[in-house]
C-alpha positions as CSV (number, residue, x, y, z in Angstrom):
1,M,120.9,129.8,110.3
2,T,117.3,130.7,109.5
3,T,115.8,134.0,110.4
4,E,112.3,134.2,111.9
5,L,111.0,135.8,108.8
6,V,112.3,133.0,106.6
7,A,111.0,130.3,109.0
8,E,107.5,131.9,109.0
9,A,107.5,132.3,105.2
10,I,108.5,128.7,104.7
11,K,105.8,127.5,107.1
12,K,103.1,129.3,105.1
13,A,104.5,128.5,101.6
14,G,102.4,126.6,99.1
15,I,104.2,128.0,96.1
16,A,107.7,129.4,95.7
17,W,109.5,131.0,92.8
18,I,112.7,129.0,92.5
19,N,115.5,129.5,90.1
20,V,118.9,127.8,89.6
21,P,121.8,129.9,88.4
22,G,121.4,130.8,84.8
23,G,117.8,129.8,84.6
24,P,114.4,131.5,84.8
25,A,112.5,131.7,88.1
26,L,109.7,129.1,88.0
27,G,106.6,129.1,90.2
28,L,106.7,125.6,91.8
29,W,104.3,123.8,94.2
30,V,106.1,123.1,97.5
31,M,105.5,121.5,100.8
32,P,107.0,123.0,103.9
33,L,108.6,120.5,106.3
34,D,110.8,121.2,109.3
35,G,112.2,124.5,108.0
36,S,112.8,123.2,104.5
37,L,110.8,123.1,101.3
38,I,110.0,119.8,99.5
39,V,109.6,119.8,95.8
40,V,108.8,117.1,93.3
41,C,109.6,117.4,89.6
42,G,110.1,115.1,86.7
43,P,108.1,113.0,84.2
44,G,104.4,113.5,84.9
45,E,105.0,116.2,87.5
46,Q,106.0,119.9,87.4
47,A,108.9,120.8,85.1
48,A,111.9,122.4,86.8
49,P,114.8,122.2,84.4
50,G,118.2,122.0,86.1
51,L,116.8,122.0,89.7
52,A,117.4,118.3,90.3
53,E,121.1,118.6,89.3
54,A,121.7,121.9,91.1
55,E,123.5,122.3,94.4
56,R,122.0,125.7,95.2
57,A,118.9,127.6,94.2
58,S,117.4,131.0,94.9
59,V,114.0,130.9,96.5
60,R,111.5,133.8,96.5
61,L,108.7,133.6,99.1
62,R,105.5,135.6,99.4
63,G,103.7,136.9,102.5
64,D,100.1,137.0,103.5
65,N,99.5,139.9,101.2
66,G,100.7,137.9,98.2
67,A,103.8,140.1,97.6
68,L,107.4,139.1,97.8
69,I,108.7,139.3,101.3
70,V,112.0,137.4,101.3
71,I,114.6,136.0,98.9
72,V,116.8,133.3,100.3
73,E,119.6,131.0,98.9
74,A,118.9,127.4,99.6
75,S,120.9,124.2,99.3
76,V,119.3,121.5,97.1
77,E,119.3,117.9,98.3
78,R,117.9,115.1,96.1
79,L,116.3,112.3,98.1
80,T,117.0,108.8,96.7
81,P,114.3,106.2,96.5
82,G,114.7,103.7,99.3
83,S,116.6,106.0,101.6
84,E,115.3,106.7,105.1
85,A,114.6,110.4,104.1
86,W,112.7,109.2,101.0
87,D,110.6,106.7,103.0
88,E,109.7,109.4,105.5
89,I,109.1,112.4,103.2
90,A,107.8,111.1,99.9
91,P,104.5,109.6,101.4
92,Q,103.8,112.9,103.1
93,L,104.4,114.8,99.8
94,A,102.2,112.3,97.9
95,G,99.4,112.8,100.4
96,K,99.4,116.5,99.8
97,R,99.6,116.2,96.0
98,L,96.2,117.3,94.6
99,N,94.6,115.6,91.6
100,A,96.9,112.7,91.6
101,S,95.6,109.4,90.3
102,G,95.9,106.5,92.6
103,T,96.8,106.3,96.3
104,A,99.8,107.9,97.9
105,E,101.7,104.6,97.9
106,Q,101.1,104.2,94.2
107,L,102.2,107.8,93.5
108,V,105.4,107.3,95.5
109,E,106.1,104.1,93.6
110,R,105.5,105.9,90.3
111,W,107.9,108.7,91.3
112,A,110.6,106.1,92.0
113,Q,110.0,104.2,88.8
114,A,109.7,107.2,86.5
115,G,112.8,108.9,87.9
116,C,111.1,111.9,89.4
117,A,113.2,114.0,91.7
118,V,112.0,114.7,95.3
119,L,114.1,117.6,96.5
120,R,114.7,119.2,99.9
121,L,115.6,122.9,99.7
122,T,117.1,124.0,103.0
123,P,117.9,127.7,103.6
124,A,121.6,128.4,103.5
125,D,123.6,130.2,106.2
126,E,123.7,133.4,104.1
127,P,121.6,136.3,105.3
128,P,118.3,136.5,103.4
129,I,117.2,139.5,101.3
130,A,114.2,141.2,103.0
131,A,112.6,144.6,103.2
132,P,113.9,147.3,102.6
133,D,116.6,145.6,100.4
134,L,114.1,143.8,98.2
135,P,114.2,144.7,94.5
136,T,111.7,147.6,93.7
137,G,111.4,147.0,90.0
138,S,109.2,144.5,88.3
139,A,110.6,141.0,88.2
140,A,108.4,140.1,85.3
141,A,110.1,138.3,82.4
142,P,108.9,138.4,78.8
143,P,106.7,135.3,77.9
144,R,108.7,132.3,76.7
145,E,108.1,130.8,73.3
146,T,105.5,128.1,73.4
147,P,103.2,126.5,70.8
148,A,100.2,127.8,72.7
149,R,101.1,131.4,71.5
150,I,100.9,130.6,67.8
151,K,98.2,132.6,66.1
152,V,95.6,130.5,64.4
153,R,92.9,131.5,62.0
154,R,89.5,132.5,63.3
155,P,87.0,129.7,63.9
156,F,84.5,128.7,61.2
157,R,81.0,130.1,61.5
158,L,78.2,128.2,59.9
159,H,75.7,131.1,59.9
160,R,76.3,134.8,59.6
161,V,75.8,136.6,62.9
162,R,73.7,139.7,62.4
163,K,73.8,142.7,64.7
164,R,70.5,143.7,66.3
165,K,69.2,147.2,65.5
166,P,68.2,149.2,68.6
């Protein structure tokens, strides 16, 4: 059973913070469709470790002001290539995918061949967490280790830069 707040937040969602039990919350691009969120992840797409194998996930949605307005538990359903749901939903998702190379049909074919997961997240029957029960503290996590954070030496300068005197 979806509350009006959850339904409205899902309709306006373009990004959602999704986490599977035991994993970090990841900001993922989503497409709202009939009261559910559709997500694509896998090779060549956004990384969402563990989401394709999960049965449930926690979804955090933001409001018009950009702040968290609702946290809802959702069931995760993986759409299989060639199924009726895949044939209906995957082309719509491919059409909304920005900066994709090729046509929507080529993108759907690539998803099927590469083993990408197209997932439907449907809100569970549990009551959502909304104001005033939302967490008040920061949900910020420390940065994860990545090669992009390794300090490198300063760039080489061919000529000495002199400061101008006033």
